[in-house]
C-alpha positions in Angstrom: 0.6 -9.7 -63.8 2.5 -6.7 -62.5 0.3 -6.1 -59.6 1.4 -9.3 -57.7 4.9 -8.2 -57.0 3.7 -4.9 -55.9 1.3 -6.3 -53.5 4.1 -8.5 -52.0 6.4 -5.4 -51.7 3.7 -3.6 -49.9 3.0 -6.5 -47.5 6.8 -6.9 -46.7 7.0 -3.1 -46.0 3.9 -3.3 -43.7 5.4 -6.2 -41.9 8.8 -4.3 -41.5 6.9 -1.3 -39.9 5.0 -3.5 -37.6 8.1 -5.2 -36.5 9.8 -1.8 -35.8 6.7 -0.7 -33.9 6.9 -3.7 -31.7 10.5 -3.2 -30.9 9.6 0.2 -29.6 7.3 -1.2 -26.9 8.6 -0.8 -23.4 10.3 -3.9 -22.0 8.3 -5.9 -19.6 9.1 -5.3 -16.0 11.3 -7.7 -14.5 9.8 -10.3 -12.1 10.3 -9.7 -8.3 13.3 -11.8 -7.1 12.3 -15.3 -5.8 12.3 -16.0 -2.1 16.1 -16.7 -1.2 15.6 -19.2 1.7 13.3 -21.6 3.5 11.3 -20.2 6.5 13.7 -20.0 9.4 13.2 -22.1 12.5 14.2 -19.9 15.6 15.0 -20.6 19.2 13.0 -18.6 21.9 13.8 -18.2 25.5 10.8 -17.7 27.9 11.9 -15.1 30.5 9.0 -16.1 32.6 9.7 -19.8 32.8 13.3 -20.0 31.8 12.3 -22.6 29.0 13.7 -22.8 25.6 11.9 -24.0 22.5 12.2 -23.9 18.7 9.5 -22.7 16.5 8.9 -21.4 12.9 9.5 -17.6 12.6 6.0 -16.8 11.2 4.5 -18.4 14.4 6.7 -16.3 16.6 5.8 -13.2 14.7 2.2 -13.8 15.3 2.8 -13.5 19.0 4.8 -10.4 18.6 2.0 -8.6 16.6 -0.4 -9.6 19.2 1.6 -8.1 21.9 2.7 -4.9 20.2 -0.6 -3.7 18.6 -4.3 -3.8 19.5 -5.6 -6.9 17.8 -8.9 -5.3 16.9 -7.2 -2.8 14.7 -7.5 -3.0 10.8 -5.6 -6.1 9.3 -3.5 -3.8 7.1 -2.2 -2.0 10.1 -1.4 -5.2 11.9 0.2 -6.4 8.7 2.5 -3.4 8.6 3.5 -4.3 12.2 4.2 -7.9 11.1 6.6 -6.6 8.5 8.5 -4.6 11.0 8.4 -7.3 13.7 9.8 -9.8 11.3 12.6 -7.4 10.1 13.5 -6.6 13.7 13.7 -10.3 14.5 16.0 -10.9 11.6 18.2 -7.9 12.2 18.5 -8.9 15.9 19.2 -12.5 15.3 22.0 -11.5 12.7 23.7 -9.3 15.4 23.3 -12.2 17.9 22.4 -10.1 20.9 20.1 -12.5 22.7 22.4 -15.5 21.8 25.1 -14.0 24.0 22.7 -13.9 27.0 20.5 -17.0 26.8 22.0 -19.0 23.9 18.7 -18.6 21.9 17.8 -16.4 18.9 15.0 -14.4 20.6 13.6 -13.9 24.1 10.2 -12.8 25.4 11.7 -9.8 27.2 10.7 -6.3 26.0 14.0 -4.9 27.3 16.1 -7.6 25.6 14.1 -8.0 22.3 10.4 -7.3 21.8 7.1 -8.2 23.4 5.6 -11.5 22.7 2.0 -12.7 23.8 0.7 -15.6 22.0 -2.5 -15.8 24.1 -3.7 -12.6 22.3 -3.4 -14.1 18.8 -6.6 -13.9 16.9 -7.8 -14.4 13.3 -6.9 -10.8 12.2 -3.2 -11.3 13.6 -3.0 -14.7 11.7 -4.2 -13.0 8.5 -1.9 -10.1 8.9 1.1 -12.3 9.4 0.2 -14.7 6.5 -0.5 -12.0 3.9 3.0 -10.6 4.5 4.7 -13.9 5.0 8.4 -13.7 4.6 8.4 -9.9 4.0 11.3 -8.0 5.5 12.6 -4.4 5.1 16.2 -3.8 3.9 18.4 -0.9 3.0 21.2 -1.7 0.8 22.0 -5.3 1.6 21.1 -5.0 5.4 18.0 -5.2 7.6 16.9 -2.0 8.7 16.4 -1.1 12.4 12.7 -1.6 12.2 11.7 1.1 15.0 8.1 2.0 15.7 6.3 4.0 18.5 2.7 4.0 19.8 1.9 7.8 18.7 4.5 10.2 17.2 2.4 13.2 18.1 1.6 14.0 14.5 5.3 14.2 13.4 8.1 11.5 13.3 11.5 11.7 14.7 14.9 11.2 13.3 16.8 8.4 15.2 19.3 11.0 16.6 16.6 13.1 18.2 14.0 10.4 19.3 16.4 7.6 20.5 19.8 9.5 20.8 21.0 6.7 18.3 24.2 7.7 16.8 25.9 4.3 16.6 25.5 4.1 12.8 23.8 6.4 10.1 20.0 5.6 9.6 19.4 7.5 6.2 16.3 5.2 5.7 14.4 6.9 8.7 12.0 9.6 7.6 12.2 12.3 10.3 9.5 15.1 10.2 6.8 13.0 8.5 3.3 14.4 9.3 1.0 11.7 9.5 -2.4 13.0 11.0 -2.3 10.3 13.8 -3.8 12.9 16.4 -7.0 13.0 14.5 -7.8 9.5 15.8 -5.6 8.7 18.7 -6.5 8.6 22.4 -7.0 11.9 24.3 -4.0 11.2 26.6 -1.7 11.2 23.5 -3.0 14.4 22.2 -2.1 16.4 25.5 -0.7 15.0 28.7 1.2 16.4 31.8 3.5 14.9 34.1 4.4 16.1 37.6 7.7 14.7 39.1 8.9 15.6 42.7 12.1 17.4 42.4 14.1 15.0 44.5 13.1 12.3 42.0 14.2 14.3 39.2 17.5 15.2 40.8 18.2 11.4 41.4 17.2 10.6 37.7 19.6 13.2 36.3 22.5 11.9 38.5 21.7 8.3 37.8 22.1 9.0 34.0 24.8 11.6 33.9 26.8 10.8 37.1 26.6 14.4 37.9 24.5 15.9 40.8 22.5 18.8 39.4 22.1 20.3 42.9 18.9 21.9 43.8 16.6 22.1 40.7 15.2 25.5 40.6 14.7 25.8 36.9 14.5 23.7 33.8 15.1 24.8 30.1 15.1 22.9 26.8 18.7 23.6 25.4 18.3 21.9 22.0 15.5 20.7 19.9 15.6 18.2 17.0 14.2 18.7 13.5 10.7 17.5 14.7 10.7 19.8 17.7 11.5 17.1 20.2 13.7 18.0 23.2 17.2 16.6 22.6 18.9 18.3 25.5 17.5 19.6 28.9 19.2 21.4 31.6 18.0 20.9 35.1 19.8 22.9 37.8 23.4 22.7 36.8 23.4 19.6 34.7 22.5 18.9 31.1 20.8 15.6 30.1 19.6 14.1 26.9 15.9 14.1 26.3 15.4 10.4 25.6 17.7 9.5 28.6 15.7 11.7 30.9 12.4 10.3 29.7 13.5 6.8 30.5 14.9 7.7 33.9 11.6 9.5 34.8 9.4 6.8 33.4 8.4 6.5 29.9 4.8 5.8 30.8 4.6 9.0 32.8 6.7 11.4 30.5 5.1 10.1 27.4 7.3 11.7 24.9 9.9 14.4 24.3 7.7 16.4 22.0 7.1 19.0 24.9 5.1 21.9 24.9 6.3 23.1 28.3 8.8 22.3 31.1 8.8 24.3 34.4 9.5 24.0 38.0 6.3 24.5 40.1 5.5 23.9 43.7 8.4 21.5 44.3 7.9 19.6 41.3 9.1 19.2 37.6 6.1 19.8 35.5 6.4 18.5 31.8 3.7 18.6 29.1 3.4 17.6 25.6 1.9 15.3 23.2 2.5 11.8 21.6 3.6 8.5 23.3 6.9 6.9 22.7 10.2 8.0 20.9 8.5 8.8 17.6 11.0 7.1 15.4 10.0 5.0 12.5 6.5 3.7 12.1 3.7 5.4 14.3 1.0 2.8 15.2 -1.8 5.1 15.4 -0.7 6.6 12.0 -0.6 3.0 10.6 -4.2 2.6 11.8 -5.4 5.8 10.3 -3.8 4.9 6.9 -5.2 1.3 7.0 -8.6 2.9 7.5 -8.0 4.9 4.5 -7.3 1.7 2.5 -3.5 1.8 2.2 -1.6 -1.4 1.9 0.8 -2.7 4.6 3.6 -2.0 2.2 2.3 1.6 1.6 2.2 2.2 5.3 5.8 1.1 5.9 7.1 3.1 2.8 5.5 6.2 4.3 7.5 6.2 7.4 10.8 4.8 5.7 12.7 6.0 2.7 14.9 4.4 0.0 14.0 0.8 1.4 13.2 -2.5 -0.3 10.5 -4.6 1.0 11.2 -8.3 -0.1 9.8 -11.7 0.5 12.6 -13.7 1.8 10.8 -17.1 2.1 7.5 -18.6 1.0 
C-alpha cells in the first residue's frame, strides 16, 4: 500500500521537471508585421503624350522593371529591381517631386523620375513583381534612396563619391562592396576609353562651375573616394566634381568615375576606366550574378544596403 503514494510523488516530480524543461525552450519568433495598407493607386504623367492616368502601383512597377533591366535576365534579379523600383516610387511620391511639376505622383521621364516602358513587360517581369508584391525598403521609419547602377566596376560607391550626394546622411549605403560583377558583364564595362575634344571639355567645366578653366594642358585627379572613384578632377585652372564632370561630358561616353587614367593627348581629354554608372546602391550586373547563384531578391538587396528593413506594406 505504501508504493502508491511513492508512485504518485514520482509522477508529480517528473511532471514538474517536464514543465520546467518546456519553459526553457526559446520563445517562438514573432510573426512579420501584417501589411499596413491597401495597394496604392497612383497617377502617372506620360511625358510623350501629355496624358494623365491612374493605375495600381504594381502595374506601374512592372513597366519600370521592364525599362530598367534586361527582361531576359533571371527572375530574382528582376525581383530585386522591383523592390528598389517600388521603394523609389514611394519615396518620391512622399516627397512630392513630380506633383509640383505635373500634378501627378509619377512621370515617364528618366530625368524627372525613372524609366517606364510597359511595351517590354513579359512573363518574367510579371512574376518578379508579383513575388515581391508590396515589398519596400526602409531605414528607420523612412523609405531609403533606392539607388542602383548598371555596373559598379566590381566595387560599390558611397553616395558622396558616386553621386556627390550630401543633402542628408545615407548610412544604409554600403560603399566598397565587392560583388564580382566584372566576371559576367559586357566587355565595354570591363574597360572603356573616352576621347573628348579639349574645347568641349573646357565648355563642360565652365557650364558646371561657372569658371573658365582656360587652355587645358593637363588633367589630374585631386581626390578619390573610398572605392577609388574620382571625386575631384582638375582641368586647367579649374577643379570640378567627378560626378558633375561625367554628366557634363556625357554619361554614356564617360561611363564611370572609376578611372584608371586621365590625360591630355593630341588635343583631346582622354579618360579610361571600368564600370558603367555612378556605382551607388545595387549593381544590376552584380544582381544578375547573385541571382544566377541562387540568391533571393531580398538577399541581393541586403548585399548592397545595410541595417535596412524589407517589409511588405500591402497585399
